Biopython code that builds the backbone (N, CA, C, O; Angstrom):
import numpy as np
from Bio.PDB.StructureBuilder import StructureBuilder

atoms = [
    (1, "MET", "N", (81.337, 111.217, 99.446)),
    (1, "MET", "CA", (82.673, 110.869, 99.375)),
    (1, "MET", "C", (83.097, 109.876, 100.463)),
    (1, "MET", "O", (83.948, 109.002, 100.299)),
    (2, "LYS", "N", (82.365, 110.119, 101.669)),
    (2, "LYS", "CA", (82.847, 109.242, 102.726)),
    (2, "LYS", "C", (82.459, 107.798, 102.395)),
    (2, "LYS", "O", (83.182, 106.871, 102.759)),
    (3, "GLU", "N", (81.286, 107.585, 101.683)),
    (3, "GLU", "CA", (80.870, 106.291, 101.215)),
    (3, "GLU", "C", (81.978, 105.661, 100.246)),
    (3, "GLU", "O", (82.375, 104.498, 100.322)),
    (4, "LEU", "N", (82.380, 106.546, 99.391)),
    (4, "LEU", "CA", (83.258, 106.191, 98.253)),
    (4, "LEU", "C", (84.566, 105.571, 98.946)),
    (4, "LEU", "O", (85.008, 104.453, 98.680)),
    (5, "LEU", "N", (85.091, 106.420, 99.829)),
    (5, "LEU", "CA", (86.363, 106.031, 100.555)),
    (5, "LEU", "C", (86.176, 104.710, 101.365)),
    (5, "LEU", "O", (86.998, 103.794, 101.338)),
    (6, "GLU", "N", (85.167, 104.698, 101.996)),
    (6, "GLU", "CA", (84.746, 103.489, 102.804)),
    (6, "GLU", "C", (84.694, 102.234, 101.802)),
    (6, "GLU", "O", (85.451, 101.307, 102.091)),
    (7, "THR", "N", (84.013, 102.116, 100.834)),
    (7, "THR", "CA", (83.855, 101.161, 99.846)),
    (7, "THR", "C", (85.237, 100.775, 99.256)),
    (7, "THR", "O", (85.524, 99.582, 99.165)),
    (8, "LEU", "N", (86.061, 101.687, 98.871)),
    (8, "LEU", "CA", (87.439, 101.392, 98.383)),
    (8, "LEU", "C", (88.217, 100.698, 99.378)),
    (8, "LEU", "O", (88.790, 99.651, 99.076)),
    (9, "ALA", "N", (88.292, 101.218, 100.613)),
    (9, "ALA", "CA", (89.046, 100.513, 101.533)),
    (9, "ALA", "C", (88.592, 99.219, 101.875)),
    (9, "ALA", "O", (89.400, 98.299, 102.002)),
    (10, "GLN", "N", (87.291, 99.044, 102.049)),
    (10, "GLN", "CA", (86.901, 97.653, 102.361)),
    (10, "GLN", "C", (87.189, 96.833, 101.309)),
    (10, "GLN", "O", (87.245, 95.652, 101.649)),
    (11, "ALA", "N", (87.405, 97.052, 100.083)),
    (11, "ALA", "CA", (87.791, 96.094, 98.967)),
    (11, "ALA", "C", (89.253, 95.771, 99.334)),
    (11, "ALA", "O", (89.661, 94.625, 99.146)),
    (12, "LEU", "N", (90.012, 96.657, 99.815)),
    (12, "LEU", "CA", (91.493, 96.279, 99.952)),
    (12, "LEU", "C", (91.869, 95.483, 101.106)),
    (12, "LEU", "O", (92.827, 94.715, 101.016)),
    (13, "VAL", "N", (91.148, 95.604, 102.279)),
    (13, "VAL", "CA", (91.568, 94.973, 103.483)),
    (13, "VAL", "C", (91.002, 93.449, 103.811)),
    (13, "VAL", "O", (90.102, 92.922, 103.157)),
    (14, "ASP", "N", (91.585, 92.914, 104.777)),
    (14, "ASP", "CA", (91.160, 91.551, 105.183)),
    (14, "ASP", "C", (89.862, 91.659, 106.071)),
    (14, "ASP", "O", (88.927, 90.870, 105.935)),
    (15, "LYS", "N", (89.864, 92.696, 106.996)),
    (15, "LYS", "CA", (88.839, 92.956, 107.799)),
    (15, "LYS", "C", (87.866, 93.994, 107.466)),
    (15, "LYS", "O", (87.866, 94.984, 108.198)),
    (16, "PRO", "N", (87.082, 93.953, 106.549)),
    (16, "PRO", "CA", (86.301, 95.163, 106.086)),
    (16, "PRO", "C", (85.363, 95.642, 107.087)),
    (16, "PRO", "O", (84.927, 96.789, 106.989)),
    (17, "GLU", "N", (85.019, 94.904, 108.013)),
    (17, "GLU", "CA", (84.039, 95.378, 109.191)),
    (17, "GLU", "C", (84.727, 96.358, 110.113)),
    (17, "GLU", "O", (84.067, 97.045, 110.893)),
    (18, "ASP", "N", (86.154, 96.440, 110.028)),
    (18, "ASP", "CA", (86.829, 97.259, 110.895)),
    (18, "ASP", "C", (87.086, 98.634, 110.198)),
    (18, "ASP", "O", (87.664, 99.500, 110.854)),
    (19, "VAL", "N", (86.735, 98.871, 109.038)),
    (19, "VAL", "CA", (86.945, 100.045, 108.235)),
    (19, "VAL", "C", (85.956, 101.221, 108.853)),
    (19, "VAL", "O", (84.734, 101.101, 108.940)),
    (20, "GLU", "N", (86.652, 102.278, 109.229)),
    (20, "GLU", "CA", (85.778, 103.488, 109.595)),
    (20, "GLU", "C", (86.239, 104.754, 109.047)),
    (20, "GLU", "O", (87.422, 105.095, 109.035)),
    (21, "VAL", "N", (85.281, 105.432, 108.597)),
    (21, "VAL", "CA", (85.786, 106.696, 107.990)),
    (21, "VAL", "C", (84.955, 107.843, 108.577)),
    (21, "VAL", "O", (83.725, 107.797, 108.549)),
    (22, "SER", "N", (85.650, 108.903, 109.125)),
    (22, "SER", "CA", (84.912, 109.900, 109.728)),
    (22, "SER", "C", (85.364, 111.253, 108.842)),
    (22, "SER", "O", (86.495, 111.419, 108.385)),
    (23, "GLN", "N", (84.360, 112.085, 108.712)),
    (23, "GLN", "CA", (84.479, 113.315, 108.006)),
    (23, "GLN", "C", (84.398, 114.510, 108.742)),
    (23, "GLN", "O", (83.452, 114.659, 109.516)),
    (24, "ILE", "N", (85.383, 115.513, 108.594)),
    (24, "ILE", "CA", (85.435, 116.867, 109.219)),
    (24, "ILE", "C", (85.336, 117.696, 108.124)),
    (24, "ILE", "O", (86.160, 117.714, 107.210)),
    (25, "GLU", "N", (84.169, 118.506, 108.204)),
    (25, "GLU", "CA", (83.800, 119.385, 107.107)),
    (25, "GLU", "C", (83.921, 120.817, 107.353)),
    (25, "GLU", "O", (83.363, 121.355, 108.309)),
    (26, "GLY", "N", (84.703, 121.497, 106.435)),
    (26, "GLY", "CA", (84.689, 123.017, 106.571)),
    (26, "GLY", "C", (83.740, 123.657, 105.552)),
    (26, "GLY", "O", (82.812, 123.007, 105.071)),
    (27, "GLU", "N", (83.986, 124.983, 105.212)),
    (27, "GLU", "CA", (83.135, 125.642, 104.187)),
    (27, "GLU", "C", (83.452, 125.189, 102.937)),
    (27, "GLU", "O", (82.472, 124.872, 102.263)),
    (28, "ARG", "N", (84.654, 125.046, 102.358)),
    (28, "ARG", "CA", (85.040, 124.593, 101.060)),
    (28, "ARG", "C", (86.069, 123.467, 101.129)),
    (28, "ARG", "O", (86.666, 123.104, 100.115)),
    (29, "SER", "N", (86.286, 122.884, 102.392)),
    (29, "SER", "CA", (87.169, 121.791, 102.320)),
    (29, "SER", "C", (86.643, 120.628, 103.229)),
    (29, "SER", "O", (85.696, 120.798, 103.996)),
    (30, "MET", "N", (87.268, 119.510, 103.109)),
    (30, "MET", "CA", (86.749, 118.365, 104.199)),
    (30, "MET", "C", (88.145, 117.572, 104.355)),
    (30, "MET", "O", (89.047, 117.570, 103.518)),
    (31, "ILE", "N", (88.144, 116.976, 105.451)),
    (31, "ILE", "CA", (89.192, 115.939, 105.796)),
    (31, "ILE", "C", (88.423, 114.492, 106.141)),
    (31, "ILE", "O", (87.486, 114.391, 106.934)),
    (32, "LEU", "N", (88.940, 113.534, 105.477)),
    (32, "LEU", "CA", (88.447, 112.251, 105.535)),
    (32, "LEU", "C", (89.403, 111.428, 106.338)),
    (32, "LEU", "O", (90.500, 111.179, 105.839)),
    (33, "GLN", "N", (89.100, 110.971, 107.549)),
    (33, "GLN", "CA", (89.979, 110.221, 108.413)),
    (33, "GLN", "C", (89.514, 108.626, 108.145)),
    (33, "GLN", "O", (88.366, 108.232, 108.346)),
    (34, "LEU", "N", (90.469, 107.892, 107.720)),
    (34, "LEU", "CA", (90.273, 106.424, 107.406)),
    (34, "LEU", "C", (91.140, 105.697, 108.525)),
    (34, "LEU", "O", (92.350, 105.864, 108.680)),
    (35, "LYS", "N", (90.347, 104.887, 109.256)),
    (35, "LYS", "CA", (90.867, 103.830, 110.276)),
    (35, "LYS", "C", (90.527, 102.472, 109.971)),
    (35, "LYS", "O", (89.378, 102.068, 109.794)),
    (36, "VAL", "N", (91.588, 101.774, 109.915)),
    (36, "VAL", "CA", (91.496, 100.320, 109.575)),
    (36, "VAL", "C", (92.127, 99.449, 110.783)),
    (36, "VAL", "O", (92.719, 99.977, 111.724)),
    (37, "ALA", "N", (91.952, 98.187, 110.662)),
    (37, "ALA", "CA", (92.575, 97.285, 111.695)),
    (37, "ALA", "C", (94.111, 97.389, 111.579)),
    (37, "ALA", "O", (94.623, 97.530, 110.468)),
    (38, "PRO", "N", (94.840, 97.325, 112.673)),
    (38, "PRO", "CA", (96.345, 97.500, 112.661)),
    (38, "PRO", "C", (96.893, 96.617, 111.588)),
    (38, "PRO", "O", (97.699, 97.161, 110.833)),
    (39, "GLU", "N", (96.614, 95.365, 111.373)),
    (39, "GLU", "CA", (97.198, 94.476, 110.341)),
    (39, "GLU", "C", (96.846, 94.902, 108.927)),
    (39, "GLU", "O", (97.487, 94.404, 108.001)),
    (40, "ASP", "N", (95.901, 95.764, 108.686)),
    (40, "ASP", "CA", (95.489, 96.063, 107.354)),
    (40, "ASP", "C", (96.118, 97.424, 107.011)),
    (40, "ASP", "O", (95.884, 97.826, 105.871)),
    (41, "VAL", "N", (96.843, 98.167, 107.769)),
    (41, "VAL", "CA", (97.370, 99.424, 107.536)),
    (41, "VAL", "C", (98.261, 99.385, 106.363)),
    (41, "VAL", "O", (98.212, 100.279, 105.518)),
    (42, "GLY", "N", (99.068, 98.395, 106.274)),
    (42, "GLY", "CA", (99.889, 98.223, 105.095)),
    (42, "GLY", "C", (99.236, 97.901, 103.806)),
    (42, "GLY", "O", (99.745, 98.195, 102.725)),
    (43, "LYS", "N", (98.294, 97.396, 103.913)),
    (43, "LYS", "CA", (97.563, 97.253, 102.619)),
    (43, "LYS", "C", (96.911, 98.476, 102.105)),
    (43, "LYS", "O", (96.743, 98.679, 100.902)),
    (44, "VAL", "N", (96.549, 99.283, 103.040)),
    (44, "VAL", "CA", (95.822, 100.509, 102.585)),
    (44, "VAL", "C", (96.885, 101.469, 102.027)),
    (44, "VAL", "O", (96.671, 102.162, 101.032)),
    (45, "ILE", "N", (98.076, 101.477, 102.732)),
    (45, "ILE", "CA", (99.143, 102.371, 102.341)),
    (45, "ILE", "C", (99.918, 102.008, 100.957)),
    (45, "ILE", "O", (100.209, 102.832, 100.090)),
    (46, "GLY", "N", (100.199, 100.592, 100.921)),
    (46, "GLY", "CA", (100.839, 100.045, 99.803)),
    (46, "GLY", "C", (102.215, 100.228, 99.709)),
    (46, "GLY", "O", (102.757, 100.970, 100.527)),
    (47, "LYS", "N", (102.950, 99.605, 98.739)),
    (47, "LYS", "CA", (104.409, 99.781, 98.581)),
    (47, "LYS", "C", (104.549, 101.378, 98.271)),
    (47, "LYS", "O", (103.787, 102.038, 97.564)),
    (48, "GLU", "N", (105.511, 101.763, 98.852)),
    (48, "GLU", "CA", (105.938, 103.142, 98.693)),
    (48, "GLU", "C", (104.805, 104.219, 98.749)),
    (48, "GLU", "O", (104.989, 105.367, 98.348)),
    (49, "GLY", "N", (103.568, 103.759, 99.296)),
    (49, "GLY", "CA", (102.659, 104.653, 99.570)),
    (49, "GLY", "C", (101.738, 104.717, 98.238)),
    (49, "GLY", "O", (100.866, 105.585, 98.227)),
    (50, "ARG", "N", (101.851, 103.961, 97.244)),
    (50, "ARG", "CA", (101.093, 103.877, 95.998)),
    (50, "ARG", "C", (99.566, 103.779, 96.163)),
    (50, "ARG", "O", (98.809, 104.529, 95.547)),
    (51, "ILE", "N", (99.187, 102.935, 96.921)),
    (51, "ILE", "CA", (97.698, 102.854, 97.102)),
    (51, "ILE", "C", (97.177, 103.997, 97.818)),
    (51, "ILE", "O", (96.156, 104.547, 97.404)),
    (52, "ALA", "N", (97.806, 104.427, 98.903)),
    (52, "ALA", "CA", (97.352, 105.543, 99.628)),
    (52, "ALA", "C", (97.255, 106.891, 98.626)),
    (52, "ALA", "O", (96.290, 107.655, 98.652)),
    (53, "LYS", "N", (98.299, 107.039, 97.827)),
    (53, "LYS", "CA", (98.306, 107.984, 96.956)),
    (53, "LYS", "C", (97.076, 107.926, 95.906)),
    (53, "LYS", "O", (96.470, 108.946, 95.577)),
    (54, "ALA", "N", (96.790, 106.744, 95.450)),
    (54, "ALA", "CA", (95.711, 106.583, 94.465)),
    (54, "ALA", "C", (94.384, 106.824, 95.079)),
    (54, "ALA", "O", (93.514, 107.450, 94.475)),
    (55, "LEU", "N", (94.199, 106.306, 96.349)),
    (55, "LEU", "CA", (92.978, 106.767, 97.069)),
    (55, "LEU", "C", (92.839, 108.317, 97.267)),
    (55, "LEU", "O", (91.785, 108.898, 97.008)),
    (56, "ARG", "N", (93.914, 108.935, 97.722)),
    (56, "ARG", "CA", (93.781, 110.441, 97.730)),
    (56, "ARG", "C", (93.439, 111.014, 96.364)),
    (56, "ARG", "O", (92.661, 111.966, 96.303)),
    (57, "THR", "N", (93.934, 110.533, 95.347)),
    (57, "THR", "CA", (93.841, 111.122, 93.923)),
    (57, "THR", "C", (92.230, 110.981, 93.564)),
    (57, "THR", "O", (91.585, 111.903, 93.064)),
    (58, "ILE", "N", (91.740, 109.819, 93.863)),
    (58, "ILE", "CA", (90.247, 109.492, 93.602)),
    (58, "ILE", "C", (89.267, 110.404, 94.468)),
    (58, "ILE", "O", (88.256, 110.939, 94.012)),
    (59, "ILE", "N", (89.671, 110.493, 95.660)),
    (59, "ILE", "CA", (88.884, 111.350, 96.635)),
    (59, "ILE", "C", (88.980, 112.845, 96.202)),
    (59, "ILE", "O", (87.992, 113.579, 96.183)),
    (60, "LYS", "N", (90.208, 113.239, 95.865)),
    (60, "LYS", "CA", (90.517, 114.616, 95.505)),
    (60, "LYS", "C", (89.649, 115.036, 94.216)),
    (60, "LYS", "O", (89.057, 116.114, 94.159)),
    (61, "ALA", "N", (89.633, 114.111, 93.226)),
    (61, "ALA", "CA", (88.987, 114.278, 91.951)),
    (61, "ALA", "C", (87.473, 114.361, 92.172)),
    (61, "ALA", "O", (86.770, 115.165, 91.558)),
    (62, "SER", "N", (87.015, 113.516, 93.054)),
    (62, "SER", "CA", (85.465, 113.548, 93.364)),
    (62, "SER", "C", (85.159, 114.757, 94.093)),
    (62, "SER", "O", (84.115, 115.309, 93.747)),
    (63, "ALA", "N", (85.838, 115.312, 95.043)),
    (63, "ALA", "CA", (85.744, 116.482, 95.798)),
    (63, "ALA", "C", (85.787, 117.799, 94.778)),
    (63, "ALA", "O", (85.011, 118.748, 94.894)),
    (64, "THR", "N", (86.743, 117.707, 93.837)),
    (64, "THR", "CA", (86.846, 118.760, 92.798)),
    (64, "THR", "C", (85.562, 118.860, 91.975)),
    (64, "THR", "O", (85.171, 119.955, 91.572)),
    (65, "LYS", "N", (84.937, 117.785, 91.736)),
    (65, "LYS", "CA", (83.730, 117.634, 90.885)),
    (65, "LYS", "C", (82.490, 118.299, 91.734)),
    (65, "LYS", "O", (81.526, 118.767, 91.127)),
    (66, "GLU", "N", (82.551, 118.315, 92.934)),
    (66, "GLU", "CA", (81.566, 119.055, 93.807)),
    (66, "GLU", "C", (81.953, 120.365, 94.264)),
    (66, "GLU", "O", (81.268, 120.960, 95.096)),
    (67, "GLY", "N", (83.138, 120.915, 93.714)),
    (67, "GLY", "CA", (83.552, 122.278, 94.071)),
    (67, "GLY", "C", (84.343, 122.354, 95.354)),
    (67, "GLY", "O", (84.586, 123.478, 95.795)),
    (68, "LYS", "N", (84.784, 121.259, 96.025)),
    (68, "LYS", "CA", (85.352, 121.461, 97.239)),
    (68, "LYS", "C", (86.844, 120.806, 97.101)),
    (68, "LYS", "O", (87.245, 120.197, 96.109)),
    (69, "LYS", "N", (87.555, 121.047, 98.254)),
    (69, "LYS", "CA", (88.742, 120.323, 98.490)),
    (69, "LYS", "C", (88.608, 119.207, 99.515)),
    (69, "LYS", "O", (87.750, 119.257, 100.396)),
    (70, "ALA", "N", (89.479, 118.187, 99.389)),
    (70, "ALA", "CA", (89.541, 117.037, 100.292)),
    (70, "ALA", "C", (90.948, 116.556, 100.514)),
    (70, "ALA", "O", (91.808, 116.452, 99.639)),
    (71, "MET", "N", (91.083, 116.263, 101.843)),
    (71, "MET", "CA", (92.233, 115.414, 102.220)),
    (71, "MET", "C", (91.936, 114.084, 102.868)),
    (71, "MET", "O", (90.933, 113.949, 103.569)),
    (72, "VAL", "N", (92.770, 113.120, 102.655)),
    (72, "VAL", "CA", (92.575, 111.778, 103.339)),
    (72, "VAL", "C", (93.630, 111.622, 104.244)),
    (72, "VAL", "O", (94.795, 111.862, 103.929)),
    (73, "GLU", "N", (93.270, 111.216, 105.403)),
    (73, "GLU", "CA", (94.309, 111.018, 106.575)),
    (73, "GLU", "C", (94.127, 109.446, 106.778)),
    (73, "GLU", "O", (92.996, 108.958, 106.796)),
    (74, "ILE", "N", (95.188, 108.727, 106.919)),
    (74, "ILE", "CA", (95.173, 107.254, 107.390)),
    (74, "ILE", "C", (95.557, 107.191, 108.871)),
    (74, "ILE", "O", (96.657, 107.583, 109.258)),
    (75, "LEU", "N", (94.717, 106.738, 109.607)),
    (75, "LEU", "CA", (95.048, 106.695, 111.079)),
    (75, "LEU", "C", (95.264, 105.293, 111.462)),
    (75, "LEU", "O", (94.663, 104.331, 110.984)),
    (76, "ASP", "N", (96.234, 105.258, 112.425)),
    (76, "ASP", "CA", (96.520, 103.760, 112.823)),
    (76, "ASP", "C", (95.963, 103.648, 114.290)),
    (76, "ASP", "O", (96.037, 102.581, 114.899)),
]
sb = StructureBuilder()
sb.init_structure("model")
sb.init_model(0)
sb.init_chain("A")
sb.init_seg("    ")
for serial, (resi, resn, name, xyz) in enumerate(atoms, 1):
    if name == "N":
        sb.init_residue(resn, " ", resi, " ")
    sb.init_atom(name, np.array(xyz, "f"), 0.0, 1.0, " ", f" {name:<3s}", serial, name[0])
structure = sb.get_structure()
């Protein structure tokens, strides 16, 4: 899932080399923290948070397929 989020985020931003994803894993859940360049934060969030919501939906669906729960945090 970490690779999936990283690939999706790199496709959205102007500086794909600055995309970092860290994963904090628990027993049945995980938190993925997405960090991008300051000027790319708006591109990852999108108008009214639509892109961020879409990213979270994709990751959540992928996690459900593996029997886990996942959350995506966008860090600035």
